[in-house]
N, C-alpha and C positions, 0 to 999 in steps of 0.2 A: 457747508451746504450738502455734500456728499452722503454726510453722516444722517442728516434727516430722511434723503431718498431714501434710504435703508433700511428706515424706521418699516416705510409702508412695505416692504417685501422680507420682513421680519417679526414672524417665523418663514420660511420658504413656501409660499401659494402650491398648494397640491393640483393634480388635475382636476377634482371638482371643484376646486375655487377657479380656476382657468375655461372651466365648461358657462360657470357660471357668468360668465366675462360676456360672454356670446347674447347674454339679453339686454347688453350695452346696444344690440343692431336695430331692436326692435322699431326706431324713429323709420329707420334708413329703409323697410322693406313698403313695398308698394299695395298702395288700398288700406284701407283700414278693417277689410276684412280680412285679408291676409294675415295682418300685423295679430288679429284678436287670434285666430288658428296657430299663429305662432306662440304667442303669449301660451295658450293654454297647454299645445303639445308638448312646447320645450319644457316648460313647470312639469310638465308628466315624466318625460324624459329625467331629468332633475332627480325627481324622486325614485323612479326605477333604479340609476346611478349609486342612489345612498343605500339602497339594499342590501350592496355587499361591502359599507364603510362601516366604523366604530360612531360612535358620537361623541361630538368634542364639546360641546353643549347639551345645561338643559333646558327648554326652552317649554312653558305650559302659558296656556292664554286663554282663561277661561268665555271673555269676550269674543275674544276669535271662533272659540266652538258655537258658542252660540250666535255669533254673523251665518254661522253656516250652514246651522239647522236652522233660521227661521228663515233664509233664503228658499232653503229646499222645501218645507213647507210652502211656502208662497207661490214655487212651482203646482204645484195639485189646487189649490187655491186656487189661483187666477185662470188656469184653465178651465175648471168646472164654472168657474164666474161668468166665465166670457161664452164659454158653449155649453151650458149643461148639458141637452138634450141633443148635441150635433156629434155627427159623426166624425169631423175633423176633430174632436178632446184631444186626442192622442198625438196627431200631429201638431195640434197647438202646442199638447204639453211638452213636444221634444223640442219647437223652434225654444218654451221658455225655458227651459233646462240650458239649450243651447248658449243662448243669446244671455241667460242672467245666472241662472245659480253656477254654472260654470265656471265663468269668469271669477266667480268670488270666493268659489270653491276652490280651484289654482293656486289661484292670488293667495289663498290662506296657504295650503299647501307648502308653494315656494317659500314664502316666511317662513314657514316651521321649519322647512328642508335645509334652506340657507344657513338659519344660524344654529341648526344641531352639527350639520356636519362641515361646515366651510374650517377651512383651517386659519387664512388670515385672503379676507379680500380688502382690506384696505388700498391695494393698488387700482379697484377702482372707481377711486377719486378722479386718476390721471384719464378715466375710459369716460365718464358722465358727461366732459366738452363733444364727445363726438358724438353723444348722445343727444345734446341738444342741439346741435347744429342743425338741424332740418328745421329748428323752429325758428330762427333768425328770420329769415323770410316771413314768417307770417309776424313777427313782430315787429319786423320794417314796415309791412302791410299795415296792419292795424294801429299800431301806434299802442300796441297793449304796455301797459306797466305793471300790472299783477303782481306777474313774476318779480319784475325785481323790487316792487312793494315788498312782498315778502319775505324775500330774503333782508333786506335792511332791515325787517323790522322784528326779524329773527336772530339777527346780528345783537340789534339794539338790545333784546332781551335777555340772551344769552350773558353778554356783558356785565348788563343788571342785577344778575343772580349770580354770574361767577363773581366772587371776593377778589380772586387774583387780579380780574381785568377794568375791576366793578368804576375804575376813574377812566376809562375809555369810552364809556358808554356817554358822557354828555361831548364830548366833541365830536363823536363820529354826529346822533344822534342830531347835532348843528348842522352837518354836513346833511344829511336825509333833509333839516328843516328846509335848508336855501333852495335844494332843490325842490322840494316843494313848490315853493313860494314861487320860483320861477315857471313853473309848469305848472302854477295854480290849477286855471280856465281848463287845459287838457284834461287834469285828472277829473275833477269835478264832475266834465261832460265823459267820460268815461263810467262815473260811478253811478252818474247820479238817476240812471234807470233804475240801479241795482235791486233796493228797497222795493221797487213796486213788482219785481219778479219775485225775492226774497215771499212777499207776503204773498202772492198769486200760491206757492208753489206751499206755504205754511196752510193753507185753506184748502190746498189737493191733500196733503198730507189726512184728513178731517173729511173731507169730504171727495168725490169723482167727478169734478164739472166734464159733463157732455161734450167733444166736440162734432161739429157736421161739415160734413164735403157735400154738399149739395141736401139733398137730402136723408142722407145715412148717415149713421153715427158710428165714428171711428175709434170715440174712446166712452168707456161706459159710464154713468152715474149714481147719483142716490136720490133718493125720494126728498123736498123740502119742503118747511114748510114757507107759505106767500109770503111770510115776517120775512124768514130770510133768503129770498132768493130774491128780492129788494137789495140786496148786500151783496149778493154773490155774482150777478150779472144773470141773464135772458139766458143761454145758454146750457139747461138744466131741464134733464127730462126726471119726469115724476115714476116711469114706468118701470123701475130697475132696483136692483138692489140695495136697500137702506140703510145695512149695518157693515159689507167686508170689507170696502173702501176704509172706513174710521180706524179697522184692525188691521187688514190688511196693503192698502194701500193701493192704487191704479194698477199694476204689474210693472214690471220690468225689462219688457222687451221690446228694443226698438222697430219689433214688424209689427206689432200692436197700434200703432199708432202713428202715420206716416209723417205726422211733424211731434214726434215721441222727444225730442230736443228742443222744443218753442213751448212759449208758453205765450197768451193773447194778454194785450193788456189796450184800453180804448184808447190812447191817448198815443202809445207808439205801435200799435198793430203788434206783428208778431216779432216776440225778443227772444233771444237765448237765454236759456239758462244759466245762472250766474249763479249756481253754487252747488257742489255734490252731494252737501250735507242735506240740504232740504230737498232738493232732487232726489235724494233718497228716502227720505222721510214721504213726498210723496209713490212713489216709489212700491215702496214697500215697508211704509205706514211707521206710524212713529216711534211702535218698540225697534225699529232698525237705526233709529237716527240716535238711541238714547248707546245701544248697542254700540255704534262708531262710536259716541263721545268714552264711555266706558273703554275702548279698546284704546285709545289717544292717553287718554290718564293712564293709565296700564305701561304700554310704551313709554311715556316718559315717566314713570317711575322705573323701567327698567333701563332706560339709556343713561340718567343721571344727569348732573349738570359739568358734564364736558363736550368741547367744541363738536363730536358728530350730531348734537342734538338740534344743531344749528341749521343743519338738512334735514330733521324730522318737522322743526320748527315750520321752517318753509314750506311743506308741504302742509303741514296741518295749515298755515294761513293761507295758502293760493286755494287748494280747496274748498275752504267755506267763499272766494270771490270769484270763482270760476268753473267751469269742469273742469274736470283734467282726470279723473280715473274713467270718467266715460268714453274719453280721445285714447284710443290704442295709444297714436305715435306721444304722449303725453304720460298716459298712466304706466308705460313701460317702463322709461328712467326711472319716474317718482316711486314707483314699487322695486324697483332695482336700489334707489339710493335709500327710501324707509327702510328695505330690510337687512342695508352697512349700516344704519344707524343703531339699527337695534341689535345688530350681531357686536358690533365696538360696545355697544353699551354693559355686553352680559362676557362674565370671565368664562377663559374657558374652564369646564368642567376633566379634561384628562388632558 
């Protein structure tokens, strides 16, 4: 047992690695805004720290590069789209940078810096339970099943593709099937409305539905024909940009729309967004979704079929079924775990 534990600390973690581990405290910081600020500036601190270090690995990612560039382009597109002739353009532009681009940019910097300069961060596996403790209350109150289901499915997929452990895939899947049968009604209830949310988000990736608070429009829209209006609902404006939303999405700042994390449905009223991927497509356009998928595939290739891919697969699955990267106390541990998985999948170059 002791020998197995030693593997997590061999080679000996550097001071930089210990600094990376501080990122695990993100969920314990009070308030989403403070968590977000910490994530951005701590990533900047790690970049600054790395300037005096020699690289341990080579890490290049074209899809990650394009993700950052496209989000930067959207900063300017959305600011001028919303108030093209207003004196508040620069102020809105700053908000878009703070609430949208900076998160994407510094998340990419965090991944690049940690993968390139870390010596050994395997010990972070022991800190991840500490990171997810703040989730327990939320899970117990809401009866959330997504994270558990994603982890179980990720384990099954790994065992299925791993020649060494393939024989365990069927027994473990049977345990999962029994769990589904015993909780079938609850699982159906939790997932019943998600396809409705996904469909609305997919539509929003190609047009921008207008939402009203009284007589005031709180999010932009595009012009649609009377024929198409019958399929997408009543709250559609006929006096706004007919093309920008189909390319650049609706904008990624939660401060532009007070109902940012919610979508509408006639049967359910307001529903919480249930997919990071479709939400990204709605906010930044269909191209952003394709870049995200490209980054996921590229990361799987770098990690390979080894145990750490279970964690990365779990993140991928969870982000499909719910909002995670948009919520700081979930995004922090997921970003840390995802970076750890990529790091362990790339051999040290020096």
